[in-house]
C-alpha positions in Angstrom: -11.5 -7.5 -14.1 -14.2 -8.5 -16.5 -13.8 -11.1 -19.2 -15.8 -11.4 -22.4 -15.5 -14.4 -24.8 -16.6 -14.2 -28.4 -16.6 -16.8 -31.2 -15.5 -15.4 -34.5 -15.9 -18.0 -37.3 -13.5 -20.8 -36.4 -11.5 -18.9 -33.8 -12.3 -17.6 -30.4 -11.5 -14.2 -28.9 -11.1 -13.2 -25.3 -11.5 -9.7 -24.1 -10.4 -8.5 -20.6 -11.4 -5.0 -19.3 -10.2 -2.9 -16.4 -10.9 0.8 -15.5 -8.9 2.8 -13.0 -8.8 6.5 -11.9 -6.1 8.5 -13.7 -3.7 8.6 -10.7 -0.3 7.0 -10.1 -1.3 5.2 -6.9 -3.7 3.0 -8.9 -1.1 1.8 -11.4 -0.4 -1.2 -9.2 -3.9 -2.5 -10.2 -2.8 -2.3 -13.8 0.2 -4.4 -13.1 -1.8 -7.0 -11.2 -4.4 -7.0 -14.1 -1.7 -7.8 -16.7 -0.4 -10.6 -14.4 -3.8 -12.2 -14.2 -4.5 -11.9 -17.9 -1.2 -13.4 -18.9 -1.5 -16.2 -16.3 -4.9 -17.1 -17.7 -3.6 -17.1 -21.3 -0.4 -19.0 -20.4 1.8 -16.2 -21.8 5.6 -16.7 -21.3 7.3 -14.6 -18.6 9.4 -12.6 -21.1 6.4 -11.4 -23.0 4.5 -10.7 -19.8 7.3 -8.5 -18.5 7.5 -6.7 -21.8 3.8 -5.9 -21.8 3.8 -4.8 -18.1 6.7 -2.4 -18.8 5.0 -1.0 -21.9 1.5 -0.6 -20.3 3.0 1.0 -17.2 5.0 3.5 -19.3 1.9 4.3 -21.4 -0.3 4.7 -18.3 2.2 7.0 -16.6 2.4 9.2 -19.7 -1.4 9.5 -19.8 -1.5 10.5 -16.1 1.3 13.0 -16.4 0.3 14.6 -19.8 -3.3 13.8 -20.8 -4.6 14.5 -17.3 -2.2 17.1 -16.1 -4.9 19.8 -16.0 -7.9 17.6 -15.1 -9.0 14.3 -13.7 -10.3 11.3 -15.5 -10.0 7.5 -15.8 -8.0 5.1 -17.9 -9.7 2.1 -19.5 -7.4 -0.9 -20.2 -8.6 -3.5 -22.7 -6.7 -6.7 -23.6 -8.0 -8.7 -26.5 -6.5 -12.2 -27.1 -7.0 -13.3 -30.7 -6.3 -17.0 -31.2 -3.2 -18.2 -29.4 -0.5 -15.9 -30.8 -1.6 -12.3 -30.6 -2.6 -9.9 -27.8 -3.9 -6.4 -28.5 -3.8 -3.9 -25.7 -5.9 -0.6 -25.8 -5.6 2.3 -23.3 -8.5 4.8 -23.6 -8.5 8.2 -21.9 -10.6 11.4 -22.1 -7.7 13.8 -21.5 -5.7 16.0 -23.8 -4.7 14.4 -27.0 -1.5 14.8 -29.0 -0.4 14.5 -32.6 1.4 11.2 -33.2 2.9 12.6 -36.4 4.9 15.1 -34.4 6.1 12.5 -32.0 8.3 10.3 -34.2 10.4 7.4 -32.9 13.5 7.6 -35.0 16.7 5.7 -34.5 19.1 7.0 -31.8 21.3 8.9 -34.2 18.4 10.7 -35.9 17.1 11.3 -32.3 20.2 13.4 -31.6 20.3 15.1 -35.0 16.7 16.3 -35.0 16.5 17.2 -31.3 14.0 15.9 -28.7 10.7 15.6 -30.4 9.0 13.1 -28.2 10.0 11.2 -25.1 11.8 7.9 -24.6 8.5 6.4 -23.5 7.3 5.9 -27.0 10.7 4.6 -28.0 10.6 2.1 -25.2 7.1 0.9 -26.1 8.1 0.4 -29.7 11.0 -1.7 -28.6 8.9 -3.8 -26.3 5.8 -4.3 -28.5 5.4 -5.3 -32.1 3.1 -2.4 -33.1 2.0 0.9 -31.5 -0.8 3.2 -32.8 -2.5 6.2 -31.4 -6.0 7.5 -32.5 -8.3 10.3 -31.4 -11.9 9.1 -31.5 -15.2 10.5 -30.3 -15.1 8.2 -27.3 -11.6 9.3 -26.3 -7.9 9.0 -27.0 -7.0 5.3 -27.8 -3.4 4.0 -27.6 -3.3 0.5 -29.2 -0.3 -1.9 -28.8 0.1 -5.3 -30.3 2.2 -8.2 -29.0 2.9 -11.3 -31.2 3.5 -14.2 -28.9 5.0 -16.7 -31.4 8.3 -16.0 -33.1 10.6 -13.1 -32.9 9.7 -9.6 -34.0 10.6 -9.2 -37.7 13.5 -6.9 -38.5 13.9 -5.0 -41.7 16.1 -6.8 -44.2 19.7 -5.7 -44.6 20.2 -3.3 -47.5 22.7 -5.2 -49.7 23.9 -3.2 -52.7 23.9 -6.4 -54.7 22.0 -9.6 -53.9 24.3 -12.2 -52.5 23.5 -14.7 -55.3 24.8 -12.2 -57.8 28.2 -11.8 -56.2 30.1 -14.6 -57.9 29.6 -17.4 -60.4 31.3 -19.7 -57.8 28.7 -18.9 -55.2 25.7 -19.2 -57.6 26.9 -22.6 -59.0 27.6 -23.9 -55.4 24.2 -22.6 -54.2 22.2 -24.1 -57.1 24.0 -27.5 -56.9 23.6 -27.7 -53.1 19.9 -26.7 -53.3 19.3 -29.5 -55.9 21.2 -32.0 -53.8 19.2 -30.9 -50.7 15.9 -31.3 -52.5 16.8 -34.8 -53.7 18.0 -36.0 -50.3 15.0 -34.4 -48.5 12.5 -36.0 -50.9 14.2 -39.4 -50.4 14.2 -38.9 -46.7 10.5 -38.1 -46.4 9.6 -40.9 -48.7 11.5 -43.5 -46.7 10.2 -42.0 -43.4 6.6 -42.6 -44.5 7.3 -46.1 -45.6 9.3 -46.8 -42.5 6.5 -45.5 -40.2 4.0 -47.6 -41.9 6.1 -50.7 -41.7 6.8 -50.2 -37.9 3.1 -49.7 -37.2 2.2 -52.8 -39.1 4.9 -54.8 -37.3 3.8 -53.6 -33.8 0.2 -54.3 -34.5 0.9 -57.8 -35.9 3.1 -58.6 -32.9 0.3 -57.3 -30.5 -2.3 -59.5 -32.3 -0.1 -62.5 -31.8 0.3 -61.7 -28.1 -3.5 -61.3 -27.9 -4.1 -64.6 -29.6 -1.8 -66.3 -27.1 -3.6 -64.7 -24.2 -7.0 -65.8 -25.7 -5.9 -69.4 -26.0 -4.7 -69.4 -22.4 -8.1 -67.7 -21.3 -10.3 -70.5 -22.6 -10.4 -72.7 -19.5 -10.9 -69.7 -17.2 -13.9 -68.3 -19.1 -15.4 -71.8 -19.4 -15.2 -72.4 -15.6 -15.5 -68.8 -14.4 -14.2 -69.7 -11.1 -12.9 -66.6 -9.2 -9.4 -66.8 -7.7 -8.8 -70.0 -9.5 -5.3 -71.3 -10.4 -6.1 -70.5 -14.1 -7.0 -66.9 -13.2 -3.8 -66.4 -11.2 -1.6 -67.8 -13.9 -3.3 -65.7 -16.5 -2.8 -62.5 -14.5 0.9 -63.4 -14.0 1.2 -64.0 -17.8 -0.3 -60.6 -18.6 2.0 -58.8 -16.1 5.0 -60.6 -17.5 3.9 -59.8 -21.1 3.7 -56.1 -20.3 7.2 -56.1 -18.8 8.6 -57.8 -21.9 6.7 -55.5 -24.3 6.8 -51.9 -23.1 4.8 -50.8 -26.1 1.7 -52.5 -24.7 -0.3 -50.2 -22.4 -2.7 -52.9 -21.0 -4.4 -56.3 -21.6 -7.8 -57.3 -20.3 -9.7 -60.6 -20.7 -13.5 -59.8 -20.7 -16.3 -62.4 -20.8 -19.5 -62.1 -22.9 -21.3 -60.1 -20.1 -18.5 -57.4 -20.2 -16.8 -58.4 -16.9 -13.1 -58.4 -16.6 -11.5 -61.8 -15.6 -7.8 -61.0 -16.1 -5.8 -57.8 -16.2 -2.4 -56.4 -15.3 -4.1 -54.3 -12.6 -5.6 -56.5 -9.9 -8.1 -53.8 -8.9 -9.8 -54.1 -12.3 -10.6 -57.8 -12.0 -14.3 -58.6 -11.8 -15.2 -55.0 -12.6 -17.2 -54.0 -15.7 -15.0 -53.2 -18.7 -17.3 -50.4 -19.8 -17.2 -48.9 -16.3 -13.4 -49.0 -16.2 -13.2 -47.4 -19.7 -15.6 -44.6 -18.6 -13.7 -44.0 -15.4 -10.4 -43.8 -17.3 -11.9 -41.3 -19.8 -13.4 -39.2 -17.0 -10.0 -39.0 -15.2 -8.1 -38.2 -18.4 -10.1 -36.7 -21.3 -7.2 -37.6 -23.6 -7.1 -41.2 -22.4 -8.1 -42.8 -25.7 -5.9 -40.4 -27.7 -2.9 -41.8 -26.0 -3.6 -45.4 -27.0 -3.9 -47.4 -30.2 -6.4 -50.3 -29.9 -6.5 -53.3 -32.2 -9.2 -52.8 -34.8 -11.0 -56.0 -33.7 -10.4 -57.5 -30.2 -9.2 -61.1 -30.3 -12.1 -63.5 -29.5 -11.8 -66.3 -27.0 -13.4 -69.4 -28.7 -14.8 -72.4 -27.0 -12.9 -75.6 -28.0 -14.4 -77.5 -30.9 -16.8 -74.8 -32.0 -15.8 -71.7 -34.1 -19.1 -70.0 -33.3 -19.1 -70.2 -29.5 -17.4 -67.0 -28.3 -16.6 -67.0 -24.6 -15.2 -63.5 -24.4 -12.6 -61.1 -25.9 -9.0 -60.0 -25.2 -8.6 -56.3 -25.4 -5.1 -55.0 -26.0 -4.0 -51.3 -26.1 -0.8 -50.1 -27.6 0.9 -47.0 -26.2 1.0 -44.4 -28.9 4.1 -42.7 -27.3 6.0 -46.0 -27.3 5.1 -46.4 -31.0 6.2 -42.8 -31.7 9.5 -43.5 -29.8 10.2 -46.5 -32.1 9.5 -44.4 -35.1 11.6 -41.5 -33.8 14.6 -43.8 -33.3 14.2 -45.1 -36.8 13.8 -41.6 -38.2 17.0 -40.5 -36.3 19.0 -43.3 -37.9 17.5 -42.4 -41.3 18.2 -38.7 -40.7 21.8 -39.4 -39.8 22.2 -41.2 -43.1 20.6 -38.4 -45.0 22.8 -35.8 -43.4 25.9 -37.8 -44.1 24.9 -38.1 -47.7 24.1 -34.4 -47.8 27.4 -33.5 -46.2 29.4 -35.7 -48.5 27.5 -34.3 -51.5 28.2 -30.7 -50.5 31.9 -31.4 -49.9 32.0 -32.8 -53.5 30.2 -29.8 -54.8 32.5 -27.3 -53.1 35.5 -29.3 -54.1 34.5 -29.1 -57.8 33.7 -25.4 -57.6 36.9 -24.5 -55.8 38.9 -26.6 -58.3 37.5 -25.2 -61.5 35.8 -21.8 -60.7 37.6 -20.2 -57.8 40.7 -18.9 -59.7 38.5 -17.0 -62.2 36.5 -15.2 -59.5 38.8 -14.6 -56.6 40.0 -11.2 -57.7 36.5 -10.1 -58.8 35.0 -10.9 -55.4 37.7 -9.1 -53.5 37.3 -5.9 -55.6 33.6 -6.0 -55.3 33.8 -6.4 -51.5 36.1 -3.4 -51.2 33.8 -1.4 -53.3 30.9 -2.2 -51.0 32.7 -0.8 -48.0 34.5 -3.9 -46.6 37.8 -2.0 -46.0 39.3 -4.8 -43.9 39.2 -7.1 -46.9 42.6 -7.8 -48.5 43.0 -9.3 -52.0 44.8 -12.6 -52.1 48.1 -12.5 -54.0 48.3 -16.1 -55.1 47.5 -16.0 -58.8 49.3 -15.0 -62.0 51.6 -12.0 -61.9 49.2 -9.6 -63.6 46.5 -10.4 -61.0 49.0 -10.1 -58.1 50.0 -6.7 -59.2 46.4 -5.5 -59.3 45.8 -7.0 -55.9 48.8 -5.2 -54.4 47.7 -1.9 -55.8 44.2 -2.3 -54.4 45.5 -3.3 -51.0 47.7 -0.2 -50.8 44.8 2.1 -51.8 42.5 0.5 -49.3 44.9 0.8 -46.4 45.5 4.5 -47.1 41.8 5.2 -47.4 40.9 3.3 -44.3 43.6 5.1 -42.2 42.3 8.5 -43.5 38.6 7.7 -42.7 38.9 5.7 -39.5 39.5 8.6 -37.1 36.8 10.8 -38.6 34.1 8.0 -38.6 34.9 6.8 -35.1 35.0 10.3 -33.7 31.6 11.1 -35.3 30.1 7.9 -34.0 31.3 8.4 -30.5 30.2 12.0 -30.4 26.6 11.1 -31.5 26.4 8.2 -29.1 27.5 10.3 -26.2 25.0 12.9 -27.1 22.2 10.3 -27.1 23.4 8.8 -23.9 23.6 12.2 -22.2 20.1 13.1 -23.3 18.7 9.8 -22.0 20.6 10.0 -18.7 19.5 13.6 -18.0 15.9 12.7 -18.7 15.9 9.9 -16.1 17.1 12.0 -13.2 14.4 13.5 -10.9 13.6 17.2 -11.5 13.0 17.9 -7.8 13.6 16.3 -4.5 10.4 15.2 -2.8 9.5 16.2 0.8 9.1 13.3 3.2 7.7 14.3 6.6 10.4 14.5 9.2 13.2 13.8 6.8 15.5 16.2 4.9 17.0 15.0 1.6 19.9 16.3 -0.3 21.4 15.1 -3.6 24.5 15.5 -5.7 25.0 14.5 -9.3 28.0 15.5 -11.4 28.4 13.9 -14.8 31.8 12.8 -15.9 33.4 13.6 -19.3 32.5 10.1 -20.4 28.8 9.2 -19.9 28.6 6.7 -17.1 25.7 4.8 -15.8 24.8 6.5 -12.5 21.2 6.9 -11.7 19.2 8.0 -8.7 15.4 8.4 -8.2 12.6 8.8 -5.8 9.2 7.0 -6.0 6.2 7.2 -3.6 5.4 3.8 -2.4 2.2 5.1 -0.7 1.2 8.4 1.0 3.6 7.9 3.9 6.4 5.9 2.3 9.1 7.1 0.0 11.4 4.8 -2.0 15.0 6.0 -2.7 17.3 4.3 -5.2 20.9 4.8 -6.3 22.2 2.6 -9.1 25.4 2.3 -11.2 25.3 0.5 -14.6 28.5 -1.2 -15.6 28.2 -0.1 -19.2 28.6 3.4 -20.7 27.1 5.2 -23.6 23.8 4.4 -25.1 23.7 0.8 -23.9 24.1 1.8 -20.3 21.5 4.6 -20.6 18.9 2.2 -22.1 19.5 -0.2 -19.3 18.9 2.7 -16.9 15.6 3.4 -18.7 14.5 -0.2 -18.1 15.7 -0.1 -14.4 13.7 3.2 -13.8 10.5 1.9 -15.4 10.7 -1.5 -13.6 11.5 0.1 -10.3 8.6 2.6 -10.5 6.2 -0.2 -11.4 7.3 -2.6 -8.7 7.8 -0.1 -5.9 4.2 1.2 -5.9 2.4 -0.4 -2.9 5.3 -2.6 -2.0 7.2 -1.7 1.2 9.6 -4.6 1.0 12.9 -3.3 -0.3 14.2 -6.8 -0.9 11.1 -7.9 -2.8 11.2 -4.8 -5.1 14.8 -5.4 -6.1 14.2 -9.1 -6.7 11.2 -8.4 -8.9 13.1 -5.7 -10.8 15.9 -8.2 -11.5 13.4 -10.7 -13.0 12.1 -7.9 -15.3 15.3 -6.6 -16.7 17.8 -9.5 -16.7 16.6 -11.1 -19.9 16.8 -7.8 -21.8 20.2 -6.8 -20.7 23.3 -7.2 -22.9 25.5 -10.1 -21.9 28.3 -8.8 -19.6 26.4 -5.8 -18.3 25.2 -5.6 -14.8 23.8 -3.0 -12.4 24.5 -2.4 -8.7 21.6 -1.0 -6.8 20.9 0.3 -3.3 17.2 0.7 -2.6 15.8 2.3 0.6 12.2 2.6 1.8 11.5 5.6 4.2 8.4 5.1 6.4 7.6 8.6 7.6 4.8 7.4 9.8 6.5 4.6 11.8 9.9 6.2 11.4 11.6 3.0 10.2 13.9 2.7 7.2 14.4 -0.6 5.4 16.9 -1.2 2.7 18.4 -3.8 0.4 21.6 -3.8 -1.8 22.3 -5.6 -5.1 26.1 -5.5 -4.9 26.2 -1.7 -4.4 28.6 0.3 -2.2 27.6 0.2 1.5 25.4 2.9 2.8 27.0 5.1 5.4 25.3 6.0 8.7 26.5 9.1 10.5 25.4 9.4 14.1 24.7 13.1 14.9 25.0 12.7 18.6 28.4 10.9 18.7 29.9 11.7 15.3 30.5 8.0 14.7 30.1 6.3 11.3 28.8 2.9 10.2 28.8 0.9 7.0 25.4 -0.7 6.3 25.6 -3.3 3.5 23.1 -6.2 3.1 24.3 -9.0 1.0 23.2 -9.4 -2.6 24.3 -10.0 -6.2 24.2 -7.2 -8.9 21.2 -7.1 -11.1 21.6 -8.6 -14.5 24.1 -11.3 -13.7 23.2 -14.7 -15.0 23.3 -17.0 -11.9 22.0 -20.1 -13.7 19.1 -20.5 -11.2 16.5 -17.7 -11.5 15.5 -18.1 -7.8 19.1 -17.8 -6.6 19.1 -14.0 -6.8 16.0 -13.7 -4.6 17.4 -16.3 -2.2 20.7 -14.5 -1.9 19.6 -10.9 -1.5 19.3 -9.6 2.1 17.6 -6.7 3.7 18.0 -4.7 6.9 16.1 -2.0 8.7 17.2 0.9 11.0 15.7 3.5 13.3 17.3 6.9 13.1 17.8 9.4 15.9 17.4 13.1 15.4 20.4 14.5 13.4 21.4 11.1 12.1 22.2 11.1 8.4 22.3 8.3 5.8 24.5 8.6 2.7 24.1 6.5 -0.4 26.7 7.0 -3.1 28.4 5.6 -6.1 32.1 4.8 -6.5 32.6 8.0 -8.6 33.3 9.7 -5.3 35.8 7.4 -3.8 37.5 6.8 -7.2 37.8 10.4 -8.1 41.4 10.9 -9.2 43.8 13.8 -9.2 46.6 14.5 -11.7 49.0 12.3 -9.7 46.7 9.3 -10.0 45.8 9.4 -6.4 42.2 8.4 -5.5 39.9 10.4 -3.2 39.4 7.2 -1.3 37.0 6.0 1.4 39.1 7.3 4.3 39.1 10.9 2.9 35.4 10.5 2.2 34.7 9.4 5.8 36.7 12.3 7.1 34.5 14.8 5.1 31.4 13.1 6.5 32.6 13.4 10.1 33.7 17.0 9.5 30.5 18.3 7.8 27.9 15.7 9.0 26.1 18.3 11.1 25.2 20.4 8.0 21.8 20.1 6.3 21.9 17.3 3.6 21.9 19.6 0.6 24.6 21.8 2.1 26.6 18.8 3.0 26.3 17.5 -0.6 27.5 20.9 -2.0 30.4 20.9 0.5 31.4 17.4 -0.5 31.3 18.4 -4.2 33.7 21.3 -3.4 36.0 18.9 -1.5 36.1 16.4 -4.4 36.6 19.2 -7.0 39.5 20.7 -4.9 41.1 17.3 -4.6 40.9 16.5 -8.3 42.1 19.9 -9.4 39.8 20.1 -12.4 41.0 16.8 -13.9 38.5 15.1 -16.1 36.9 12.1 -14.4 35.9 8.7 -16.0 32.9 8.1 -13.7 29.8 10.1 -12.6 29.5 11.3 -9.0 26.2 10.6 -7.4 25.0 10.9 -3.8 21.8 11.0 -1.9 21.9 12.1 1.8 18.9 11.7 4.1 18.8 13.3 7.6 16.4 12.7 10.4 15.1 16.1 11.5 12.2 15.1 13.7 12.2 14.1 17.4 11.0 10.6 16.6 9.8 9.7 20.1 7.4 12.7 20.1 6.1 11.8 16.6 5.4 8.2 17.6 3.8 9.4 20.9 1.5 11.8 19.0 0.4 9.0 16.6 -0.4 6.6 19.5 -2.1 9.3 21.5 -4.3 10.3 18.6 -5.1 6.6 18.0 -6.4 6.2 21.6 -8.3 9.4 21.4 -10.1 8.5 18.2 -11.5 5.4 19.9 -12.1 6.5 23.5 -12.9 10.2 23.0 -14.4 10.5 19.5 -16.1 7.1 19.8 -14.8 5.5 16.6 -14.5 1.8 16.2 -11.1 0.2 16.7 -10.9 -0.8 13.0 -11.9 2.6 11.7 -9.3 4.4 14.0 -6.6 1.9 13.0 -7.4 2.4 9.3 -7.2 6.2 9.6 -3.9 6.0 11.6 -2.6 3.1 9.4 -1.7 0.8 12.2 -2.9 -2.7 13.1 -5.6 -3.3 15.8 -3.0 -5.2 17.8 -1.0 -2.0 18.2 -4.1 -0.2 19.5 -4.7 -2.9 22.2 -1.0 -3.0 23.1 -0.7 0.8 23.8 -4.2 1.0 25.4 -3.0 -1.6 27.9 0.3 0.3 28.5 -1.6 3.6 28.9 -3.8 2.1 31.5 -0.8 0.7 33.4 1.7 3.6 33.1 -0.4 6.5 32.1 0.5 8.6 29.0 4.1 7.7 29.4 3.2 4.2 28.4 2.6 5.5 24.9 6.3 6.1 24.5 8.9 3.4 23.6 10.4 1.5 26.6 13.8 2.5 25.3 13.8 6.0 23.8 15.1 6.2 20.3 17.9 8.5 21.5 19.2 5.7 23.8 19.0 2.8 21.2 22.3 1.4 20.0 23.1 -0.6 16.9 24.0 -4.2 17.2 27.5 -3.5 15.7 30.5 -1.3 16.4 31.2 1.9 14.5 34.0 2.2 12.1 35.9 4.3 14.6 35.7 1.6 17.3 36.4 -1.1 14.6 39.7 0.6 13.8 40.7 0.7 17.5 39.8 -2.9 17.9 42.0 -3.6 14.9 44.8 -1.6 16.4 44.8 -3.7 19.6 44.4 -7.0 17.7 47.4 -6.1 15.4 49.5 -5.1 18.4 48.5 -7.9 20.7 47.4 -10.9 18.4 47.1 -13.2 21.4 44.4 -11.0 23.0 40.9 -12.4 22.8 37.7 -10.3 22.9 37.7 -10.0 26.7 41.2 -8.6 26.9 40.6 -6.4 23.9 37.5 -5.0 25.7 39.6 -4.3 28.8 42.3 -2.6 26.6 39.7 -0.4 25.0 38.4 0.8 28.4 41.7 2.5 29.0 42.0 6.3 28.9 44.1 6.4 25.7 41.1 4.9 23.8 38.6 7.2 25.4 37.5 4.7 28.0 35.3 2.8 25.5 32.7 0.4 26.8 32.5 -2.3 24.2 31.2 -5.8 25.0 33.3 -8.8 24.1 30.4 -10.1 22.0 30.5 -7.1 19.7 34.3 -7.3 19.5 34.1 -11.0 18.5 31.6 -10.2 15.8 33.9 -7.4 14.5 37.0 -9.6 14.5 35.1 -12.4 12.8 33.9 -10.0 10.1 37.5 -9.0 9.5 38.6 -12.6 9.3 40.5 -12.1 12.6 38.2 -14.4 14.7 41.0 -16.7 15.9 44.5 -16.1 17.4 46.2 -17.7 14.3 44.4 -15.3 12.0 45.4 -12.3 14.0 49.0 -13.4 14.2 49.1 -14.1 10.4 47.5 -10.7 9.7 50.0 -8.9 11.9 53.0 -10.6 10.2 51.8 -10.1 6.7 50.8 -6.4 7.3 47.9 -6.7 4.8 45.4 -4.5 6.6 45.3 -0.7 6.8 44.2 1.1 9.9 42.4 4.2 8.8 42.7 7.3 10.9 39.0 8.3 11.1 39.4 10.5 14.2 40.4 14.1 13.7 43.3 13.5 15.9 45.1 10.2 16.6 46.0 10.1 20.3 46.3 6.4 20.8 50.0 6.0 20.2 49.4 2.9 18.2 50.5 2.3 14.6 48.3 4.0 12.0 49.1 2.1 8.8 49.5 -1.7 8.3 47.8 -2.0 4.9 44.1 -2.9 5.0 42.0 -3.3 1.8 38.9 -1.1 2.3 36.5 -3.8 1.1 37.7 -6.1 3.8 36.8 -3.7 6.5 33.5 -2.4 5.2 31.5 -5.6 4.3 29.5 -5.4 7.4 26.5 -7.5 8.0 23.9 -7.7 10.8 25.4 -9.5 13.8 23.8 -12.9 14.4 25.9 -14.4 17.2 28.2 -13.3 20.0 31.0 -14.7 22.1 34.4 -16.2 21.7 36.5 -18.4 23.9 39.4 -16.3 25.5 41.8 -19.1 24.6 41.3 -18.3 20.9 
């Protein structure tokens, strides 16, 4: 980043420059560049976030459209003019476009005229105060301006008649109130000036009197000049006591004719040079003198009997902020009096107006309001009979007109809004599913009759890492779609180069929360697929749990890190980042991960029955061996068959990811190639590690293991196919619940022995995992298990294809109580519990 400073007349200008290749992977440098510029200029976080979103959207459009057929670079220039305006210019040498054809109309015009331009320009216009595009000999230049002070100006409301022309009563009241305000304001400012002058004079006079007293007491000390004498000690104590009693005084020093300090409220300054102390204070704080008010002439310490013999001086400084506080308190009292007078005067004005003018204008105001479209307005019927009759007639006409127009207007408005929302929503969804090495990805999206807020997307973090997101916005229509637009832009910007799922979601929340409508929120599940190291990390912001289907055993798991939904005002900005959790998982071959929205589980048939989680899990177990896209298609058919064509109120969205590679072989090949690059091809360790994208410590680790165990040392000690999760599957969880409900007094050890019986398939489950499972279900103690068995509040889902346990299969369990699984952190429970 280069910085250029210019002086233009009486104002300065700062110019910041950055140039990047026109490729998406370099956009993270633009974001860091804007962060540094805004930090140097002390720009507020809200304006910083708005500029980052706008610049990221503009840069993405340049890369996708201007450079779609050739390569080039993007030059970003930020010019800071004064302290309240930033101008951002993006210059490219790619294909240009005609701005006149890319209008940014309001949303209704957007639907009526068709899609002539993307939402990117619309978003930039919303975030910035001015956007212009020019084709110049040096390239295409997109210029955006951001005003840092005040809010963006909005066009004035189009009143049919100015408000001051609406009634004589209003005009009279307005003019009278304005005159009264002018009189009170003038009097207030006059008395404020006088009062401030009086307070200043009083404080300075009192300070001079205090200085004179200190000067009289200093005479003997400056005559004798005996260090550490009784006079000096008493004088220092007097100065300290004076400062305590007079908080407006910043400091008092007694200085002899040679400029040495003999008394002060700070012991360290005694015997030091007054000029040295003053210079030191100014060096430590450049605004030191500006914070103080010194007496115009220091008080002289005179020798007794001679007016001309000056022994030294007393320097006294008054705290400017203390003086301002005295003035502020006095102004507050004066302001209260002024406001009281103004309020009483306005009450008197309105009383006079209401008493003498209101009866003449009441009917006229009501008729005019109805004529201007205020159909909810009813004319008062409290005047003479003739006026009452006219008022009743107008009220009847208005009611009939409103009833006739209401359905038509509302229907038209909703139709246009839904069209806009559908256009926006469809434009956000990815056009194709990316290919990640070793993974197979399938998607399902089916829009409901009403436009919901479902959204899914893929973003490349780097060459080997893919980010996958599924989100659900609480609001519907245009508002929900615009929130999705912000979420998409913020996610794509934050995800590039950042492998931390938790950090990406936290940063995205800080971007969009301020701009979201109050009451709206977004649940998000974000996953990072590392195709090189075969590790998947994920975080959830209040979203449905992700489902893991184990291909070798057919078992299912709910994976759901903790976290609040995005956009909820938690009071403390840092609370969201502190509360959100993240987890990671290593998949085996044929394992499948499923991220979904509640449109699937809440799909409803004509009888009002929900598709539900249990039925969803059955479909996963039945068709989990299929390829992801075929599984998604089959699930869609199952949901459609269940609902029987009934219109749904929520979108259905699903992303399924299956591990197709033999992970142990992939990791072996990477490690073997790393060793060969160094030992066979002669590369340095750092070069080989950079090519293979691993740390040098990994090289030395596997080199040592290879020398000890041969090439088998390059494989994991525990093969991926033998690794187990630190939690029980939903199927085992249900069987644990059956035993706990039937035998509430059983602890984890006895439940473990019960599960090892043949009717449960001879399950080998450790007491530690059983304890964690019971604790998660709020069944960790014997009393909790007994209470749950008596109340019958938990439902045992039949997740197996055939139930052969002979235990009860329904005792009423709420799904969310079962599925809020977290990573285990402790094991063990006393059997006595």
